[in-house]
TORKESE-576403 format. One line per field, with one value per atom (N, C-alpha, C): residue in three letters; atom name; z, y, x. Coordinates in steps of 0.2 Angstrom, whole numbers. Each point is the difference from the previous one (the first is absolute). Layout:
// TORKESE-576403
aa ALA, ...
at CA, ...
w Z, ...
v Y, ...
u X, ...
***
This chain:
// TORKESE-576403
aa MET, MET, MET, ASP, ASP, ASP, ALA, ALA, ALA, GLU, GLU, GLU, ASN, ASN, ASN, THR, THR, THR, HIS, HIS, HIS, GLN, GLN, GLN, VAL, VAL, VAL, PHE, PHE, PHE, ASP, ASP, ASP, TRP, TRP, TRP, LEU, LEU, LEU, TRP, TRP, TRP, THR, THR, THR, SER, SER, SER, GLY, GLY, GLY, GLN, GLN, GLN, LEU, LEU, LEU, SER, SER, SER, GLU, GLU, GLU, LYS, LYS, LYS, ASP, ASP, ASP, ILE, ILE, ILE, ALA, ALA, ALA, CYS, CYS, CYS, LEU, LEU, LEU, PRO, PRO, PRO, ALA, ALA, ALA, LEU, LEU, LEU, GLY, GLY, GLY, ILE, ILE, ILE, GLU, GLU, GLU, ALA, ALA, ALA, VAL, VAL, VAL, ILE, ILE, ILE, ASN, ASN, ASN, LEU, LEU, LEU, ALA, ALA, ALA, LEU, LEU, LEU, PRO, PRO, PRO, THR, THR, THR, SER, SER, SER, SER, SER, SER, ASN, ASN, ASN, ALA, ALA, ALA, LEU, LEU, LEU, PRO, PRO, PRO, GLY, GLY, GLY, GLU, GLU, GLU, ALA, ALA, ALA, GLU, GLU, GLU, PHE, PHE, PHE, VAL, VAL, VAL, THR, THR, THR, ARG, ARG, ARG, GLN, GLN, GLN, GLY, GLY, GLY, ILE, ILE, ILE, ALA, ALA, ALA, TYR, TYR, TYR, ILE, ILE, ILE, HIS, HIS, HIS, ILE, ILE, ILE, PRO, PRO, PRO, VAL, VAL, VAL, GLU, GLU, GLU, TRP, TRP, TRP, GLU, GLU, GLU, ARG, ARG, ARG, PRO, PRO, PRO, GLU, GLU, GLU, LEU, LEU, LEU, HIS, HIS, HIS, GLN, GLN, GLN, LEU, LEU, LEU, VAL, VAL, VAL, GLN, GLN, GLN, PHE, PHE, PHE, PHE, PHE, PHE, GLY, GLY, GLY, THR, THR, THR, LEU, LEU, LEU, LYS, LYS, LYS, VAL, VAL, VAL, PHE, PHE, PHE, GLU, GLU, GLU, SER, SER, SER, ARG, ARG, ARG, LYS, LYS, LYS, VAL, VAL, VAL, TRP, TRP, TRP, VAL, VAL, VAL, HIS, HIS, HIS, CYS, CYS, CYS, ALA, ALA, ALA, LYS, LYS, LYS, ASN, ASN, ASN, MET, MET, MET, ARG, ARG, ARG, VAL, VAL, VAL, SER, SER, SER, ALA, ALA, ALA, PHE, PHE, PHE, ILE, ILE, ILE, TYR, TYR, TYR, LEU, LEU, LEU, TYR, TYR, TYR, ARG, ARG, ARG, ARG, ARG, ARG, LEU, LEU, LEU, CYS, CYS, CYS, LEU, LEU, LEU, ALA, ALA, ALA, GLU, GLU, GLU, SER, SER, SER, GLU, GLU, GLU, GLU, GLU, GLU, ALA, ALA, ALA, SER, SER, SER, VAL, VAL, VAL, HIS, HIS, HIS, PRO, PRO, PRO, MET, MET, MET, GLN, GLN, GLN, GLU, GLU, GLU, VAL, VAL, VAL, TRP, TRP, TRP, VAL, VAL, VAL, PRO, PRO, PRO, ASN, ASN, ASN, GLU, GLU, GLU, THR, THR, THR, TRP, TRP, TRP, ARG, ARG, ARG, ALA, ALA, ALA, PHE, PHE, PHE, ILE, ILE, ILE, ARG, ARG, ARG, ASN, ASN, ASN, ALA, ALA, ALA, LEU, LEU, LEU, SER, SER, SER, VAL, VAL, VAL, ARG, ARG, ARG, SER, SER, SER, ASN, ASN, ASN, PRO, PRO, PRO, LEU, LEU, LEU, TYR, TYR, TYR, SER, SER, SER, PHE, PHE, PHE, GLU, GLU, GLU, GLY, GLY, GLY, ASP, ASP, ASP, VAL, VAL, VAL, PRO, PRO, PRO, LYS, LYS, LYS, ALA, ALA, ALA, ALA, ALA, ALA, ARG, ARG, ARG, PRO, PRO, PRO, GLN, GLN, GLN, PHE, PHE, PHE, GLU, GLU, GLU, PRO, PRO, PRO, LEU, LEU, LEU, GLU, GLU, GLU, VAL, VAL, VAL, ILE, ILE, ILE, MET, MET, MET, ILE, ILE, ILE, ASP, ASP, ASP, LYS, LYS, LYS, GLY, GLY, GLY, PHE, PHE, PHE, ALA, ALA, ALA, ASP, ASP, ASP, HIS, HIS, HIS, PHE, PHE, PHE, ALA, ALA, ALA, THR, THR, THR, ASP, ASP, ASP, TRP, TRP, TRP, ILE, ILE, ILE, ASP, ASP, ASP, SER, SER, SER, TRP, TRP, TRP, ASN, ASN, ASN, ARG, ARG, ARG, HIS, HIS, HIS, ASP, ASP, ASP, LEU, LEU, LEU, ASP, ASP, ASP, ARG, ARG, ARG, ILE, ILE, ILE, LEU, LEU, LEU, SER, SER, SER, HIS, HIS, HIS, TYR, TYR, TYR, THR, THR, THR, ASP, ASP, ASP, ASP, ASP, ASP, PHE, PHE, PHE, GLU, GLU, GLU, MET, MET, MET, SER, SER, SER, SER, SER, SER, PRO, PRO, PRO, VAL, VAL, VAL, ILE, ILE, ILE, ILE, ILE, ILE, LYS, LYS, LYS, VAL, VAL, VAL, ALA, ALA, ALA, GLY, GLY, GLY, GLU, GLU, GLU, PRO, PRO, PRO, SER, SER, SER, GLY, GLY, GLY, THR, THR, THR, LEU, LEU, LEU, LYS, LYS, LYS, GLY, GLY, GLY, LYS, LYS, LYS, GLU, GLU, GLU, ALA, ALA, ALA, VAL, VAL, VAL, GLY, GLY, GLY, SER, SER, SER, TYR, TYR, TYR, TRP, TRP, TRP, THR, THR, THR, LYS, LYS, LYS, ALA, ALA, ALA, LEU, LEU, LEU, ARG, ARG, ARG, LEU, LEU, LEU, VAL, VAL, VAL, PRO, PRO, PRO, ASN, ASN, ASN, LEU, LEU, LEU, HIS, HIS, HIS, PHE, PHE, PHE, GLU, GLU, GLU, LEU, LEU, LEU, VAL, VAL, VAL, THR, THR, THR, THR, THR, THR, LEU, LEU, LEU, VAL, VAL, VAL, GLY, GLY, GLY, VAL, VAL, VAL, ASN, ASN, ASN, SER, SER, SER, ILE, ILE, ILE, THR, THR, THR, LEU, LEU, LEU, TYR, TYR, TYR, TYR, TYR, TYR, LYS, LYS, LYS, GLY, GLY, GLY, VAL, VAL, VAL, ARG, ARG, ARG, GLY, GLY, GLY, PRO, PRO, PRO, SER, SER, SER, ALA, ALA, ALA, GLU, GLU, GLU, VAL, VAL, VAL, PHE, PHE, PHE, HIS, HIS, HIS, PHE, PHE, PHE, ASN, ASN, ASN, GLN, GLN, GLN, ASP, ASP, ASP, GLY, GLY, GLY, LYS, LYS, LYS, VAL, VAL, VAL, THR, THR, THR, LYS, LYS, LYS, ALA, ALA, ALA, TYR, TYR, TYR, ALA, ALA, ALA, HIS, HIS, HIS, TYR, TYR, TYR, LEU, LEU, LEU
at N, CA, C, N, CA, C, N, CA, C, N, CA, C, N, CA, C, N, CA, C, N, CA, C, N, CA, C, N, CA, C, N, CA, C, N, CA, C, N, CA, C, N, CA, C, N, CA, C, N, CA, C, N, CA, C, N, CA, C, N, CA, C, N, CA, C, N, CA, C, N, CA, C, N, CA, C, N, CA, C, N, CA, C, N, CA, C, N, CA, C, N, CA, C, N, CA, C, N, CA, C, N, CA, C, N, CA, C, N, CA, C, N, CA, C, N, CA, C, N, CA, C, N, CA, C, N, CA, C, N, CA, C, N, CA, C, N, CA, C, N, CA, C, N, CA, C, N, CA, C, N, CA, C, N, CA, C, N, CA, C, N, CA, C, N, CA, C, N, CA, C, N, CA, C, N, CA, C, N, CA, C, N, CA, C, N, CA, C, N, CA, C, N, CA, C, N, CA, C, N, CA, C, N, CA, C, N, CA, C, N, CA, C, N, CA, C, N, CA, C, N, CA, C, N, CA, C, N, CA, C, N, CA, C, N, CA, C, N, CA, C, N, CA, C, N, CA, C, N, CA, C, N, CA, C, N, CA, C, N, CA, C, N, CA, C, N, CA, C, N, CA, C, N, CA, C, N, CA, C, N, CA, C, N, CA, C, N, CA, C, N, CA, C, N, CA, C, N, CA, C, N, CA, C, N, CA, C, N, CA, C, N, CA, C, N, CA, C, N, CA, C, N, CA, C, N, CA, C, N, CA, C, N, CA, C, N, CA, C, N, CA, C, N, CA, C, N, CA, C, N, CA, C, N, CA, C, N, CA, C, N, CA, C, N, CA, C, N, CA, C, N, CA, C, N, CA, C, N, CA, C, N, CA, C, N, CA, C, N, CA, C, N, CA, C, N, CA, C, N, CA, C, N, CA, C, N, CA, C, N, CA, C, N, CA, C, N, CA, C, N, CA, C, N, CA, C, N, CA, C, N, CA, C, N, CA, C, N, CA, C, N, CA, C, N, CA, C, N, CA, C, N, CA, C, N, CA, C, N, CA, C, N, CA, C, N, CA, C, N, CA, C, N, CA, C, N, CA, C, N, CA, C, N, CA, C, N, CA, C, N, CA, C, N, CA, C, N, CA, C, N, CA, C, N, CA, C, N, CA, C, N, CA, C, N, CA, C, N, CA, C, N, CA, C, N, CA, C, N, CA, C, N, CA, C, N, CA, C, N, CA, C, N, CA, C, N, CA, C, N, CA, C, N, CA, C, N, CA, C, N, CA, C, N, CA, C, N, CA, C, N, CA, C, N, CA, C, N, CA, C, N, CA, C, N, CA, C, N, CA, C, N, CA, C, N, CA, C, N, CA, C, N, CA, C, N, CA, C, N, CA, C, N, CA, C, N, CA, C, N, CA, C, N, CA, C, N, CA, C, N, CA, C, N, CA, C, N, CA, C, N, CA, C, N, CA, C, N, CA, C, N, CA, C, N, CA, C, N, CA, C, N, CA, C, N, CA, C, N, CA, C, N, CA, C, N, CA, C, N, CA, C, N, CA, C, N, CA, C, N, CA, C, N, CA, C, N, CA, C, N, CA, C, N, CA, C, N, CA, C, N, CA, C, N, CA, C, N, CA, C, N, CA, C, N, CA, C, N, CA, C, N, CA, C, N, CA, C, N, CA, C, N, CA, C, N, CA, C, N, CA, C, N, CA, C, N, CA, C, N, CA, C, N, CA, C, N, CA, C, N, CA, C, N, CA, C, N, CA, C, N, CA, C, N, CA, C, N, CA, C, N, CA, C, N, CA, C, N, CA, C, N, CA, C, N, CA, C, N, CA, C, N, CA, C, N, CA, C, N, CA, C, N, CA, C, N, CA, C, N, CA, C, N, CA, C, N, CA, C, N, CA, C, N, CA, C, N, CA, C, N, CA, C, N, CA, C, N, CA, C, N, CA, C, N, CA, C, N, CA, C, N, CA, C, N, CA, C, N, CA, C, N, CA, C, N, CA, C, N, CA, C, N, CA, C, N, CA, C, N, CA, C, N, CA, C, N, CA, C, N, CA, C, N, CA, C, N, CA, C, N, CA, C, N, CA, C, N, CA, C, N, CA, C, N, CA, C, N, CA, C, N, CA, C, N, CA, C, N, CA, C, N, CA, C, N, CA, C, N, CA, C, N, CA, C, N, CA, C, N, CA, C, N, CA, C, N, CA, C, N, CA, C, N, CA, C, N, CA, C, N, CA, C, N, CA, C, N, CA, C, N, CA, C
w 17, -6, 1, -6, 0, 0, -4, -1, 6, 0, 6, 0, 6, 2, -3, 1, -2, 4, -3, 4, -3, 3, -2, 1, -5, 1, 1, -4, 1, -1, 0, -1, -7, -5, -7, -2, 4, -2, 4, -3, 4, -4, 4, -3, 3, -4, 3, -4, 2, -5, -5, -3, -6, 2, -4, 1, -2, 3, -2, -5, -3, -4, 5, 6, 5, 2, 1, 2, -5, -7, -5, 0, 1, 0, 6, 5, 5, -1, -5, -1, -2, -4, -1, 6, 5, 6, 4, -1, 3, -4, -6, -5, -4, 0, -4, -7, -3, -7, -5, 4, -4, 4, -3, 3, -4, 4, -3, 3, -5, 2, -2, 5, -1, 0, 0, 0, -7, -1, -7, -1, -6, -1, 1, 1, 1, 8, 4, 7, 3, 5, 2, 2, 2, 3, -5, -6, -5, -1, -1, -1, -8, -3, -7, -2, -5, -2, 4, 4, 5, -4, -5, -4, -2, -2, -2, 6, 6, 6, 2, 0, 2, -4, -7, -5, 0, 1, 1, 5, 5, 6, -2, -6, -2, 3, 2, 3, -5, -1, -4, 3, -5, 2, -3, 4, -2, 2, -5, 2, -1, 5, -1, 3, -4, 3, 2, 6, 3, 2, -3, 1, 8, 3, 7, 1, -4, 0, -3, -4, -4, 0, 5, -1, -3, -4, -4, 1, -1, 2, -5, -6, -5, 2, 4, 2, 6, 4, 6, -3, -5, -3, -3, -4, -2, 5, 6, 6, 2, 1, 3, -5, -7, -5, 0, 2, 0, 6, 6, 6, -2, -3, -2, -5, -4, -5, 4, 5, 4, 7, 0, 5, 2, 6, 3, -1, -2, -1, 5, 1, 5, -4, 2, -4, 5, -3, 4, -4, 3, -3, 4, -4, 2, -4, 3, -3, 3, 0, 3, 8, 3, 8, 3, -4, 2, 2, -3, 1, -5, -7, -5, 1, 2, 0, 6, 6, 6, -1, -4, -2, -4, -5, -5, 4, 4, 4, 5, 3, 4, -4, -6, -5, -2, -1, -2, 5, 6, 6, 1, -1, 1, -6, -6, -6, -2, 0, -3, 5, 6, 5, 5, 0, 4, 7, 2, 7, 4, 6, 4, 0, 2, 0, 4, 6, 5, -3, -4, -3, -6, -4, -6, 1, 6, 0, 1, 1, 0, -7, -2, 3, 0, -3, -2, 6, 6, 6, 3, -1, 2, -4, -6, -5, 0, -1, -1, 1, 1, 0, -7, -4, -7, 0, -5, -1, -3, -2, -2, -7, -4, -7, 1, 4, 1, 4, 4, 4, -5, -5, -5, -5, -1, -5, 4, 6, 4, 0, 2, 0, -7, -5, -7, -1, 2, -2, 5, 6, 4, -2, -3, -2, -6, -4, -6, 3, -3, 2, 0, -6, 0, 0, 1, 1, -6, 0, -6, -3, 4, -3, -6, 0, -5, -5, 3, -5, 4, -4, 3, -3, 4, -2, 0, -6, 0, 2, 0, 2, 8, 3, 7, 1, 5, 1, 1, -3, 1, 7, 4, 7, 4, -3, 3, -2, -5, -3, -2, 5, -1, -3, 1, -3, -7, -3, -6, -6, -6, -6, 0, -3, -1, -3, 3, -2, -6, -5, -7, 1, 0, 0, -6, -3, -6, 1, 0, 1, -7, 1, -6, -2, -6, -2, -2, 2, -1, -7, -4, -8, -2, 2, -2, 3, 6, 3, -4, -2, -4, -7, -3, -7, 1, 5, 1, 1, 4, 2, -7, -4, -6, -5, -1, -5, 3, 6, 3, -1, 2, -1, -7, -4, -7, -3, 2, -3, 2, 6, 3, -4, -1, -3, -8, -3, -6, -1, 6, 1, -4, 0, -4, 5, 0, 5, 0, -7, -1, 3, -1, 3, 7, 3, 7, 3, -2, 2, -1, -4, -2, 6, 5, 6, 5, -1, 6, -2, 5, -2, -1, -3, -2, 5, 6, 6, 5, -1, 5, 3, 6, 4, 1, -1, 0, 5, 5, 6, -1, 0, 0, 3, 4, 2, -6, -6, -6, -3, 1, -2, 3, 6, 3, -3, -2, -4, -7, -4, -7, -2, 3, -1, 4, 5, 4, 4, 1, 4, 8, 4, 7, 4, -2, 3, -2, -6, -2, -4, -1, -3, -6, -6, -6, -1, -3, -2, -7, -3, -7, -5, -6, -5, -3, -1, -3, 5, 6, 5, 1, 1, 1, -7, -5, -7, -1, 1, -1, 5, 6, 5, -3, -2, -3, -6, -5, -6, 2, 5, 2, 3, 4, 3, -5, -5, -5, -4, -1, -3, 4, 7, 4, 1, -1, 1, -7, -5, -7, 0, 5, 1, 5, 2, 5, -2, 5, -1, 7, 0, 6, -1, 6, 0, 6, -2, 5, 5, 6, 5, 3, 2, 2, 0, 0, 0, 6, 4, 6, -1, 2, -1, 7, 0, 6, -2, 5, -1, -4, -6, -4, -3, 2, -2, -2, -3, -2, 2, 2, 1, -4, -4, -4, 3, 1, 2, -6, -2, -6, 1, -4, 0, -6, 2, -5, 1, -3, 0, 7, 4, 7, 5, -3, 4, 2, 5, 2, 1, -3, 0, 1, 3, 1, -2, -4, -2, 2, 4, 2, -5, -3, -4, 3, 0, 2, -6, -1, -6, 2, -6, 0, -2, -1, -2, -8, -3, -7, -2, 6, -1, -1, 1, -2, 7, 0, 6, 1, 7, 2, 4, 4, 4, -1, 0, 0, 5, 3, 5, -1, -2, -2, 7, 1, 6, -3, 3, -1, 6, -1, 6, 0
v 16, 0, 5, 4, 5, -4, -6, -3, -2, 1, -2, -7, -3, -7, -5, 2, -5, -6, -6, -6, -5, -3, -5, -7, -3, -7, -6, 0, -6, 4, -4, 3, 2, -2, 1, 5, 2, 3, 6, 6, 6, 2, 4, 3, 7, 4, 7, 4, 6, 4, 3, 6, 3, 1, -2, 2, 7, 3, 6, -1, 5, 0, -2, 3, -1, -7, -3, -7, -5, 2, -4, 0, 5, 1, -5, -1, -5, -7, -2, -7, -4, 2, -4, -2, 4, -2, -5, -1, -6, -6, 1, -6, -2, 5, -1, 0, -6, -1, 1, 1, 1, 5, 4, 4, -1, -2, -2, 6, 3, 6, -2, -1, -1, 6, 6, 6, 2, 4, 3, 6, 1, 6, 6, 0, 6, 1, -4, 0, 7, 3, 7, 1, -5, 0, -3, -2, -4, 4, -3, 4, 0, 6, 0, -2, -5, -2, -6, -3, -5, -5, -3, -5, 1, 7, 2, 0, 3, 0, -6, -5, -7, -3, 0, -4, 3, 7, 3, -3, -3, -3, -7, -2, -7, -5, 2, -4, -1, -6, -2, 4, 2, 4, -3, -3, -3, 4, 2, 4, -5, -1, -4, 5, 5, 5, -4, 1, -3, 5, 0, 5, -1, 5, 0, -3, 2, -2, -7, -2, -6, -4, -3, -5, -6, -3, -6, -6, -6, -6, -1, 2, -1, 5, 5, 4, -3, -3, -4, -6, -3, -6, 3, 6, 3, 2, 2, 2, -6, -6, -6, -2, 0, -2, 4, 7, 4, -1, -2, -2, -6, -5, -6, 1, 5, 1, 3, 4, 3, -4, -6, -5, 0, 1, 0, 7, 5, 6, 5, 6, 5, 4, 1, 3, 5, 6, 5, 1, 0, 0, 6, 5, 5, 2, 4, 3, 7, 3, 7, 0, -5, 1, -7, -5, -7, -4, 3, -4, -5, 2, -6, -5, 2, -4, -5, 3, -5, -5, 2, -5, -6, 3, -5, -5, 3, -4, -5, 2, -4, -6, 1, -6, -4, 3, -3, -5, 2, -4, -6, 2, -5, -6, 3, -4, -4, 4, -2, -3, 2, -2, -5, 0, -4, 1, 7, 2, 1, 0, 0, 7, 1, 6, 5, -2, 4, 3, -4, 2, 5, -2, 3, 8, 1, 7, 5, -1, 5, 1, 6, 6, 3, -3, 3, 2, -3, 2, 6, 1, 6, 6, -1, 6, 2, -5, 2, -6, 2, -5, 0, -5, 0, 2, 4, 2, -6, 1, -5, -2, 4, -1, -5, 2, -5, -6, 0, -6, -5, 3, -5, -2, 4, -2, -6, 1, -5, -7, 1, -6, -4, 4, -3, -3, 3, -4, -6, 0, -6, -5, 1, -5, -4, 3, -4, -7, -5, -7, -2, 3, -2, 6, -1, 6, 4, 7, 4, 1, -2, 1, -5, -5, -5, 0, -1, 0, 1, 2, 0, -6, -4, -5, 2, 2, 2, 7, 2, 7, 0, 6, 1, 1, -4, 1, 7, 2, 7, 2, -5, 2, 3, -3, 2, 7, 3, 6, 5, 2, 4, 7, 2, 7, 0, -6, 0, -3, 1, -3, -7, -5, -7, 0, -3, 0, -4, 3, -3, -3, -7, -4, -3, 2, -3, -4, -7, -4, 0, 3, 1, -7, -2, -6, 1, -5, 1, 1, -4, 1, 7, 3, 7, 4, 0, 4, 0, -6, 0, 3, -1, 3, 7, 3, 7, 3, -3, 2, 0, -5, 0, 5, 1, 5, 7, 1, 7, 2, -4, 1, 1, -4, 1, 6, 2, 6, 6, 0, 6, 0, -6, 0, 2, -1, 2, 7, 3, 7, 1, -5, 0, 2, 7, 3, -3, -1, -2, -7, -4, -7, 0, 4, 1, 2, 5, 2, -5, -5, -5, -5, 0, -4, 3, 7, 3, 2, 2, 2, 8, 3, 7, 4, -1, 4, -2, -4, -3, 5, -1, 4, -2, 4, -1, 4, -4, 4, -2, 5, 0, 6, -1, 6, 4, -3, 3, 5, -1, 4, 7, 0, 7, 4, -3, 4, 1, -5, 0, 4, -2, 3, 6, 1, 6, -1, -6, -1, -2, 4, -1, -6, -2, -6, -7, 1, -6, -5, 2, -4, 3, -3, 2, -5, 3, -4, 0, -6, 0, -1, -3, -1, 6, 5, 7, 3, 0, 3, -4, -6, -5, -1, 0, -1, 6, 6, 6, 0, -2, -1, -5, -6, -5, 2, 4, 3, 4, 4, 5, -4, -6, -4, -3, -3, -3, 4, 7, 4, 2, 0, 2, -6, -6, -6, -4, 2, -3, -8, -1, -7, -4, 2, -4, -7, -5, -7, -3, -5, -4, -7, -3, -7, -3, -5, -3, -4, 0, -4, -5, 2, -6, 3, -4, 2, -3, 4, -3, 1, -5, 0, 1, 5, 1, -1, 3, 0, 6, 0, 6, 3, -2, 4, -4, 3, -3, 5, -2, 4, -2, 4, -1, 3, -4, 3, -1, 6, 1, 5, -1, 5, 5, 6, 6, 5, 6, 5, 3, -1, 2, -6, -5, -6, -5, -3, -5, 4, -3, 3, -5, 3, -5, 4, -3, 3, -5, 3, -4, 2, -5, 1, -3, 4, -3, -1, -5, -2, 0, 1, -1, -7, -2, -7, -1, 6, -1, -1, 0, -1, 7, 5, 7, 3, 4, 3, 6, 1, 5, 5, -2, 4, -3, 4, -2, 4, -3, 4, -2, 5, -2, 2, -4, 1, -1, 5, 0, 0, -2, 1, 7
u 63, -4, -5, -2, -5, -7, 0, -6, -4, -6, -4, -2, -1, -2, 5, 6, 6, 0, 0, 1, 4, 5, 4, -4, -2, -4, 5, 5, 5, 7, 5, 6, 1, -4, 1, -6, -5, -6, -2, 0, -2, -7, -4, -6, -1, -3, -1, -5, -2, -3, 4, -2, 4, 7, 5, 7, 1, 5, 2, 7, 2, 6, 6, 0, 5, 0, -6, -1, 3, -1, 2, 8, 3, 7, 3, -4, 3, -1, -4, -1, 6, 5, 5, 4, 0, 4, -3, -7, -3, 0, 3, 0, -6, -4, -7, 2, -3, 1, -6, -6, -6, -5, -4, -5, -6, -5, -7, -5, -3, -5, -7, -4, -7, -5, 3, -4, -2, -5, -1, 4, 2, 4, -3, -7, -4, -1, 3, -1, 3, -3, 1, 7, 3, 7, 5, -2, 5, 6, 6, 6, 1, -1, 2, 7, 0, 7, 3, -5, 3, 3, -2, 3, 7, 1, 7, 4, -2, 4, 2, -4, 1, 5, -1, 4, 7, 1, 6, 5, -4, 4, 2, -2, 2, -5, -6, -5, -6, -2, -6, -6, -4, -7, -6, -4, -6, -6, -5, -6, -6, -4, -6, -5, -3, -5, -6, -2, -6, -5, -6, -5, -2, -1, -2, -7, -4, -7, -2, 5, -1, 6, 3, 6, -2, 4, -2, 5, -3, 4, 6, -1, 6, 6, -1, 5, 3, -3, 2, 5, -3, 4, 7, -1, 6, 5, -2, 4, 3, -3, 3, 5, -1, 5, 6, -1, 6, 4, -3, 4, 4, -4, 4, 6, -1, 6, 6, -2, 6, 1, -2, 2, 7, 2, 7, 3, -4, 3, -4, 3, -4, -4, -6, -6, -3, -2, -4, -6, -6, -6, -4, -3, -3, -6, -5, -5, -1, -6, 0, 1, -3, 0, 1, 2, 1, -6, -6, -6, -1, 0, 0, 5, 6, 6, -1, -2, 0, -6, -5, -5, 3, 3, 3, 5, 4, 5, -3, -6, -4, -2, -2, -3, 6, 6, 6, 2, 0, 2, -5, -6, -5, 0, 0, -1, 6, 5, 7, 4, 1, 4, -4, -6, -4, 1, 1, 1, -7, 1, -6, -3, -7, -3, 4, 2, 4, 6, 4, 6, -2, -5, -1, -3, -3, -3, 5, 7, 5, 2, 1, -1, -7, -5, -6, -4, 1, -4, 3, 7, 3, -2, -2, -1, -7, -5, -7, -5, -6, -5, -4, 1, -3, -7, -2, -7, -4, -6, -5, 3, 2, 3, 5, 5, 6, -1, -5, -2, -3, -4, -3, 5, 5, 6, 4, 1, 4, -4, -7, -4, 0, 0, 0, 6, 6, 6, 1, -2, 1, -5, -5, -5, 2, 6, 2, 3, -2, 1, 8, 3, 7, 4, 7, 4, 1, -2, 0, 7, 5, 7, 0, -4, 1, -6, -6, -6, -6, -6, -6, -4, -4, -4, -7, -2, -7, -1, -7, -1, -1, 0, -1, -8, -3, -7, -2, -6, -2, -1, -2, -1, 6, 6, 6, 3, -3, 2, -5, -4, -6, 2, 6, 2, 3, 0, 4, -4, 2, -3, 3, -3, 3, 7, 4, 7, 1, 3, 1, 7, 0, 6, 2, 6, 2, 6, 0, 6, 4, 6, 4, 4, -1, 3, 8, 4, 7, 2, -4, 1, -1, -6, -2, 5, 3, 5, 6, 2, 7, -1, -6, -1, 0, -4, 0, 7, 4, 6, 5, 0, 4, -3, -6, -3, 2, -1, 1, 7, 5, 7, 2, -3, 2, -3, -6, -3, 4, 3, 4, 7, 3, 6, 0, -6, -1, -3, -1, -2, -7, -4, -6, -6, -1, -5, -7, -2, -7, -1, 5, 0, 1, 4, 0, -6, -4, -6, -6, 1, -5, -1, 5, -1, -4, -2, -4, -7, -4, -7, 1, -5, 0, 1, -3, 0, 5, 5, 5, 4, 2, 4, 7, 5, 7, 3, 4, 3, 8, 4, 7, 4, 5, 4, 3, 1, 2, -5, -6, -5, 0, 3, 1, 5, 5, 5, -1, -2, -1, -6, -6, -6, -2, 4, -2, -6, -2, -6, 2, -2, 3, -3, -6, -3, 4, 3, 4, -5, -6, -5, -4, 0, -4, -5, -6, -5, -2, -1, -3, 6, -2, 5, 3, -4, 3, 5, -1, 4, 7, -1, 5, 4, -3, 3, 5, -3, 4, 7, -1, 5, 6, -3, 5, 3, -4, 4, 6, -1, 5, 6, -2, 5, 4, -3, 4, 4, -2, 5, 6, -1, 5, 5, -2, 4, -1, 4, -1, 3, 4, 3, -4, -6, -3, -1, 2, -1, -1, -4, -2, 2, 2, 2, -4, -5, -4, 4, -1, 3, -4, -6, -5, -7, -5, -7, -3, -4, -3, -8, -3, -8, -3, -5, -4, -7, -5, -7, -2, -2, -2, 6, 6, 6, 6, 5, 6, 6, 5, 6, 6, 2, 6, 6, 5, 7, 5, 3, 4, 5, 5, 6, -1, 0, -1, 5, -1, 5, 1, -5, 1, 2, 3, 2, -6, 1, -6, -6, -6, -6, -6, -5, -6, -6, -5, -6, -6, -5, -6, -6, -3, -6, -6, -5, -7, -4, -4, -3, -8, -4, -7, -1, -7, -2, 2, 1, 2, 7, 4, 7, 4, -3, 3, 2, 5, 3, -4, -2, -4, 4, 5, 4, 7, 5, 7, 5, 4, 5, 7, 4, 7, 4, 5, 5, 7, 4, 7, 5, 6, 4, 2
***
């Protein structure tokens, strides 16, 4: 593999720095069914068009962009949830240099698998010694009283997170999640763009591998109702028979994941909410 700092953690989990196009072509032979990317699309060694390269191999692509200077707990929760979704399948997780990833894997092994410190430090100790920002993030995550794969019980004490703003925790109600899912699916099936956009904040961010192709945005992310609305208008024109069928709704902390069948087959979309019940960030995933 061309990717630096490549490590196999379990028989189903590999981690590394940035994958090359050649690396991606090798993944099917390893039985990889999902690639999770924690790097920013603006990283110096990011691979343009990575989402398309991965999905062309028949592999699911999930992008959780983690800012190097400001990792956030909700991203860790999303990462844990994604690994849960792909349980019993082979997964490759990467970032730019396997620093973000190895820290997330350390926390996954400690918090979700309840492994010892000695076991959990692999592969982080082989890759790097976390700096103060990441040490604070790790302390913050470990201080959470309950497993973040399932819920947060209250706020994290300020003393445990000196590098971060207070964590806004929104416990999503199942009734709200079901109502949102029904209305969101129906809005799309009616091709009612105004109603679709009413679920989002004015400055929300939308990330999708389809944005790269349809909107010509290499990062795969658009921001704001005007930009995303224009993209969706074009998408609806390109697919006049667009129709979604809801499969199931999963509830997280600050987030909901909808699994549905669409024109691209099985699909998943993750929505992050503010306290007003509006979507601030959304991430679409396809096979």
